[in-house]
N, C-alpha and C positions, 0 to 999 in steps of 0.2 A: 319118589316120582315110580307109578310103576309101567315097565315098560314088557312084563311079558306077555309071551307067544306074540309079539312083534320082530320084525327082521329089518335090520341096519343097514346101511353101504356105508363106509366113510373109505376118502379119499383120500390119500396122503397120510395113509396112517401106520405108514411105518414109525413115525420119530413127532415130538413136536405137537401143535393140537390135534393133529389128528387121533397116533398113539391115546394119547389122554382122553379124547371122547371117546373113540374104541373103545377105553375099558370103564369105562365108566353108565355109556351103554349099557356092555356088559354086565353092568354090576349088578342097576336096576333091571334087568331080566330079559335086556332085549338080545337075538343071534347075531352078531356080528360079520357080516361081512371087509376081511379088512384087506384093502386094491390100494398097492402104490408099482415103482418100476426096483425097488428095496425088500432083493426074495430074504433075506435075512434078518433084514428091519420086521416085514412082513412075520414072519415061523416065529422068532422070537415074542412081539406083542401076543398072537396068536395063544402060545407055551404061557406067556402072563397073564391071557384071561380064563382057557382051559385050566390054569392051576387052579383056583378061583371060584372053579364050579360051569363057568362062561362056555359059548359055543361059538364058532371062529372058524371062520374061512377066507382061508389063502389067495389073492385074486392075483399073480404077479399079472400087473397091463399098467400101456400108459395111455392117462386118461384123452390123450389129443391125439389117436388114433382109434376113427372108427372103426374098424376090426375088434379091435379092443375092449372095446369097449361095451359091442352089443352080447362081443362071447362071456364080461364080467358078467353080466346083468341075467347071459341064459344059464350062465353054473348058478348062481343064486335061485336062481326058477327050478333049476332043477335039484338043487336042496332043500329046499325049503317052503319052496310053491308059493311068496307070498313077497311081498319089501312095503316096508310101511314110512323109512326113514332113509331121508339121504343125506348126508354131509358131503357137499361139493369141497370142498376143501385142500386138491391138490392146489400149489402154483409151484411159481421161481417168482424172485426175484427180479433175477435179466439182469441186461448191461443198464448198469447205471452212468452215464454220460451227457454233455451237449452233442444238441442236434448236430455237428458235423461231422460226430465222430463214432453217433450208432446208425451201425446201418441197417441196409434194411431186412439182411437175416437175424439182425439184432431183437430186430423189430419182429418180428415174425415168429422169432423162439419163444417172448414174455408173452406175448396175445394170444397165441398155440395151446399154451398150457394153459392159462390160466382167464384165456374168457372163450377159446372153444374148446377147451375142456370143462366145464366148466357147464354147455352147452352138449355137449356128448353125451357127457353124465346124466342130464335130467332129460333127457330126449329119449336118448333110449332106456330109461328109466321110466320113464312114464305109462307103458300096458300095463306095468304088474301097480302102482302108483294108483292107479283107477278105477282097480281092482276095486279096492275100499275105501279109498283114499288115503292122505299120507301126509309127513311133514317135511318141505325142503330145504337146511341151510348151507348158504352159501359164506363162505368164508370170503370177506372181501379187505379192505385195511379202511387207515386213515387216511391213507394215501392217494386223491384225489378223488375220496371224500369228504374231509373238510384240509384235508392239510394239503396245498399246496408249496410248501417251504423248503420242498427236497428236491431242489434243483439237480436233475438230471437223470431223474428218478419218473423221466414222461413218459416212456411207453407201460411202465410198471402203472402207475398214476392213471393212465388210460384206463387197461386193462381191466385195474377196481372199480373205476367209475362205472363201465362197462360193465360188470356185474352189476352195479345197483339197478339200471335202468335193467338188463334183462330178470331178474327178477323181481321186479314194479310191473312191465309188465305182465310175464307169468304165472304171477299170482292174481292178476283179475281175469287172464285167458282160465287156469284150471281149479279154481273158488266154487266153477257149479258139480267138478271132479270131487272137491273138499281136498281139497290137496295147497295146504299152503305153503308160503315160497316166501324165507324172510334171510336176510343178509346182520351177516357181526363186522363189525369193521375194527378190530380189533388195529391199538395202536403199538409199542415194544413192548415187545414182550417174550423169555428167554426161551429161544430155539435155535434152530437148525439151519435156520431159512437161508438166515448171513452166508452159508455157504455155496452157496448162490450164486451167489452176486459179485457184476464183474463192473472191475470200476475202470476209468479212464479220463482220463487231467477232469477227474468231478471239481477240483477249483475251481477253474475253469469258470463252473453254472454256478458256485454259488456264492450268495447274499453273505456276510462277515456276521453273521449274528452270536450274540453270545446271550449262556438263561445262565447266570452263579447260584443260584437255585437250584440250577437241576430244572428239564423239562418233562416231570409229568408229577403236576403239584399235586396232587394224593397220597403218594408217597415218597415223594423229595428224592426224586426222583427215579426212584428203584423202577425196575421195568417190571411188568405183570408176571403170573405165569400159563403155562401150559392149561395144567389144572383150575384153575381162574376162569377160562373161557370155557375150555369144556364141561365146566356148568352150568353157563348161559347155553350150550348148544342141548344140551339134557333138559331143560327148559323145554326151547324150543322143539325139542323132539317131541314135550310128553305135550298129556291134555291140560297140563294148567299152563300153555299158553293159548286154546285151544281158538280162539277168538280174534286171534293175531297172523296175519299175514303183509307182505309189501313192506314189514318196515325193517328200513337197515337199524342197528343197537351200537354202540359206539363201546365200547371196552377199551378205554384208554387212561384209568386214573387222573383224566382233563387235559391231554397234551393237547389231542387237533386243539383245545379250547384257548393254551397258551402259544401254538408255532402254529395257525394255520394260517 
């Protein structure tokens, strides 16, 4: 899939799905803006891309902060003069706990990054995307969209469900500008996102269900990889998906069908 001449922004680009997607987009010709709060990880990702002959721009920013996102988009415009692909991927698991143990601050922290961060990323990218059209891809989850059995993940699941609604609303609104908006909904993937999870009394919220054969039917319980998700991002970023918009795609090896 050829992305020569195109510019992509990837949030949460320092590790996991974001990094894998950024590297793959660059490998297929896109110039990539790498955005995250983790400077060292961004530099490492940029080095990997540039070592392979690609172009990368390090953008240290917090997706939940309007000023950060405005400045990041401005840097892309000043550096490359266009933006064709936005992968709004940054997210946290936040606090997983029974409602009694979930504070308003816990709730706000999760929704600020996952939902507000998605809104700000797309909102401030719009002027550049409108110049020639483009593709927006949002990372949601099986949680809150097909799966509701991870009791205690209420704030996280609500943020992920809202991302799907956001994508469908904006897909219709932005179609006239030739901007496509789609959602990927990963299941269990080998990433570092678990490090952003705080749990409290989670055993009091969960129902005792066991899956002797594993929770992922397609792989006998083995989680997917960031590289597999990156291939889906590449497809949605490319002209191969030019007639797809407003569509959530689950990439979970059948996990959500079993656990939902």
